N, C-alpha and C positions, 0 to 999 in steps of 0.2 A: 499496323505493324506486323511484320512477318515472323518476328522472333523476340524473345526477351532481350537479346543482345541489341537489336535495333531499337526497341522501346527505350532501353536504358541509355543508349547513345543519344537519342532525341532529347530525353530529359536532361542529360548532362550538358547538352548544348545551350540550355536555358540558364545555366548557372555561371557565375563569374570566378575568375582566378584572382590571385593577389595583385596582379597588375592593375585591376580595376579599383583598388582601394584608394580612398581619398588620401592625399599626402599626410594630413594630420593624423589619420588613423594609423598609417604606417609607422609614424614616429612614436605614437603612444604604445603600440603593440611591441615594437622593438625595445622600448624602455621598460615595459612591463615584464618582458620575458628575459631580459639580459642577465638577471641574477638567479634565474630558476635553476635548481639543482639537476633536473633531468626533464625528459619529454613530458612525463605525466604532470609534473609541476607546471610546465608551460601551458599544457592543456587546461589544467585547473584554473590557472590565473586568467586565461583568456575567457573561459566559460563564465567565471564570476564577474569579470569585467562586463560582459554582455548582460548578465543577470541584474547587475546593479544599475545599468544605464538604459536598458531597453525594455519595452513593454510589448506584450502581445495584443495586437488589434487585428481582427479578421478582415482582410481586404481581398475580395475575390475578383480580381481584374487580371488583365493580360491574356495570354493565349488560353482561353477556356479555363482560367484559374490555375494554370500550370506554371506560368512564368513568374519568378519572384521580382520584387522591386530591387533596383541596384543597391549595392552596399552604401553608396553615397547618400541615397535617400534615407536609409535606416539611420545612418550616422547623423544626418542633419535633423531628422525628425524624432529620433529616439523611440520608434515603434515600427512594427511590421507584423505580418502574419507568419505562419509556420514556414512558408517558403522563403520569405524575405529574411527572417531571423536565421534560418539555416544557411542561407546564402551568405549572410553577414559573418556567421561563425566560420564558414568555409574559407572566406576571404581572409579573416583575421588569423586563422590557423596557418593559412598559406603564407602569410607574411613571416611567420616564425619557421617556415620550412616544413610544416607538418601537413601531410596529405589528409584531406577530409572529403568524404564522399556523401552526397545526399542520398538518403534512403527513403523511398516513398512507401507508405504503410497504411493499413486499415486500422485506424484507432477506434477504440470503443469497447463496450462490454462484451461483444461477441467477435471472435476471430473469423476470418473468411478464408475458405479453402482456395488455394491457388494451384492450378494445373501447370506443372513445370514444362509440359510439352506443348502448351498452347498459350501464346502471348495474348493477354487481354487485360482490361481494367476490372478487377474484382470488387471495386469499391474503394480504391485508394482515396484517402481523405486527409492525409497528414504527411509531414516530412520531418525526419530526424537526421542527425549526422552520425556517420560511422568513421572512426579513426583507425584504420587497419594496423598502423604501426604499433599501437598499444592495445588493440582490440577493445577500444573504448566507444561507448555510445553516449550521445548527448541529446537531451530533450531541450531544444532551444527556445521553446515557448514558456518554459517554467522559470520563474524567478526564485523558486524555493528548493527544487530538488538538488541533491549533491551531484557532483560529476559522476558519470558512468552509471546513472540510474534513470531508466526511461519511464518508470511508473507502471502500475499494474495493467493499465489499459493499452500498453504497448508491448507487454511481455509475451514472449513465445510466439511472436508473429512472423510470418514470412514477409520479407520486404524485398523491394527491387533496388539494388545498389546501382546508382547511375554514374558510370565513368565514361571518359572519352573513348575508351576501348570497347565499350558496350555494357549492356546490363547484365547483372548477375543476381540470382536469387540467394538470399541468406536469411537465417532465422535469428531474431533478437533473443537475448538471454531470457530463459523462462524463470519464473519465480516458484521454487519448490519449497518444501517444508523448512529447508535450511535458510531460506531467504525471508519467508513469511512466518513470523512467529510473534507471540505475545506472552509475557509472563506477568501475572497479577499476584500481588501479595496483599492480603487483607487481614487486619487485626481488628476484631470486633469486641468491644466491651459492652456487655449487656447490663441494662438497668431495668429492674422489674417495674419501676415507677414510670418508665418511658425515657426518652432522651438517650437512647443507646448511641454509641459513637463507633465510627469506622475509620481506621487509618489505612490509606491505600497508596501503594506504589506499583507502577506498571512500567515494564520495558516493552516497547513495540518496534517491530521491524517489518520492512516491506509494505505490502498493502495495508495492514492494520495501522501503520503509523501515518499514512498519508493524510487522513482527515484531521488528525491532531496537529500535524505540521501546518496545514492550511489554516486551521482555526487560530493557532497561536500567532500566525502572521497577520490575519485579517481583522481579528476582533480585539478591541480594547478591553481593559480589565473587567468592567462590569458586564459588558456584553459577553465576554468569554465565560464569566461565572454563570450567566444565564444560560448560555449554550450548554455548558457542562451539566447544569441541573436538569435540563431537558433530556440530555443523553442518558443520564443515570437512571431516570424513571424510579426514583426512590422517594419516600415521604420525608423530604428534607426540612429540617428546621434551620439549618445553617450549613454553608459550605465554606471552609476555611483553608487558607494556605495553598490555593490551587497554583500549581506550577506545571507548565508544559515546556519541555526543553528539547527542541529538535537538535539532532547531531549535525554539525556543519558539514562533516566529511562522509557520513554514512547515512543510508536510508533508515534511520532509527530515531526514536524519540522516547523521552522519559516523562512519565505522568505521575504527579504526586498531589494528594489532597487529603483533608480531614473532613468528615461529614458527621453532622449531628442529626439523628433521625427522630421523628416524632413517635414512630413505632417500627417494629421489625417483626415480621411474621404475624401470627394470629394466636389467639388464646381460646381455650374451652375448659372452663372449670380450673382445676389445678395444673392443667397441661399448657405448655408453651410450644407452639409449632414454628420452627425456624427454617428458613430456606438453607439448603446446603451451601449455595453460593449466592449472596446478595447481588454480586456483580459478575459479569462475564460468564453466565450460565447459558448453555445451549437451550433455546426455547423454540425457535423457528425450525421447522423440518420440511423436507420436500413434500409437495402435495401428492396424495394418492391419485394415480392416473391408471386405472385398470385397463383402459382402452388405448393407452399410449401407443403411437405408431412410429414416432421418430426416435433416433438415437439421442444420447445426451452427452454432454462434455463438461467436466470440471477441471480446466487446465491449471488452476492455481491450487497447489497444496499448501498446507499450513500446519503449525503446531501451536496449541493453546494450552498454557499451564496455569492452574489456579492453586495458590497456597493460602489457606485461611486458618486463622486461630480464633476460636470463640473463648472468651473468658467467662466462665460460668459464675453467675452471681451467687452470693451466700443464700442458703435456703432452697436451692434447686439442685437437682441431680439429673443426669441423663437417664431417661427411661428407654429410649429407642434411638439407635444410631444406624445409618446405612453401613453395610458390610464392605470390607475391602473386596474389590471386584475388578474384572478386566474383560475386554472384548477384543477379538482379533478378526479382521476382515481384509480382503484384498483392497478395500476402500480406505482402510486406515486402522487405527488401534486406539484403545481407551483403557486407561489405568486409573483406578480410584483406591486411595489408601486412607483409612480413617483410624486415628489413634486417640485414646482418651488418657489424659494425664491428670496431674494434680490441679483440679479446678479449671481445667481447660480441655478443649477438643481441638485437635489438629487434623486438617484435611488436605490432602494433596491429590490433585487430578491433572492428568496429562492426556490431551486429545491430539492425535495426529491424523490429518486427513490427507491422503495421497492424491496427486493429480490422477484423474480417472475419466473414464468415458466408456461408452459401449452401446449395446442394443437396448431396445425398450425393456427386455427382460432384465438386463443388467441394471437399468434404472430402478426397477422394483426392489432389487437386492440392495442397492445403494440407499434408497429411501428407508428401507427396513433397518439398516445399520444406523442411520442418523436418528430414526425414531427411538431406537433402543438407547442411543447416547443421550438424547433429550430426556428420556424417562429416568435415567440414572442421575442426570444433572438436576432434575426437578424433585429429587427425593427430599424428605424432611428430617430434621433433627427434632426429637421430642424431649423437652425438659419437663420434669415433674416437680411441683412445689411440695416440699417436705412438711 
């Protein structure tokens, strides 16, 4: 291929238009969208129609794995790979008079650089759909994601839009701190004899919510409880009232549960050492790499907020508390606020990590920032028995 334009035109020629739709599909889509209030509602209805009826199965056939199966094949068999499902969505949207463009992309943990001046295959391994009329993106292999959410493994990637007029490079929406966030609220009731309890509520958005959305969909009740227990890494006696509620229309989920613990923290004589945050504390940090030669990249920013209240049991008083503190860096910010009230301790922590990247020297600065964050998150509360 001598240009991205030519490359995109070749790819576009492998996909179908609405004329290729099976008659039954045409009737279903027209009935489905007839009462929709606007274009976005039409797109949402068609997307959910596909999510509810079709499944992803990887089938690498055709012209070097580039050519999708026809829409009639997907309609009859209720499955397809990313190309086939994207082609099916393109055809279904076309029936409603909505232009949909296949976008080939490099999906995965690491994004791949694309030279806009030189047409090549940088490792394209996936296809999504772009709807220019509403600036909408659709991940057609997911039965779970809400409309206009591609997932963290497709965020901020350069894609090739394949149109009959030729190819065009475009970037998918990035996920910044305003998109990736989690807010944890924890209420801890301490029992000196053991069996302390923790009430937890969390709101999660963007990448942090994806695992919980998937778990809620795939795991039945007891298996979901077991998975949650493994995730928590706490000495649990019981896990009660677990609820994971994905938002149907937004890339968000709500998590709620109550936990009964066999122990919390450690003791030495009259002193009780408690973790600042039993849950959602930063513990893993970037490795020290003194001889690092390569640049680094953290394309996904996020915000993580912790609110925790410790109820102090009778006969104990705080002997040592972390001090209110803050950190500022070009890689992000950290604020910690600690308050002591009547028989309780309240802690608020907000960590924002900015999308970043840079040279090996920049990596050392980033790693130092995250080590300092982890050090503050791993601080201890000390209660003294009176």
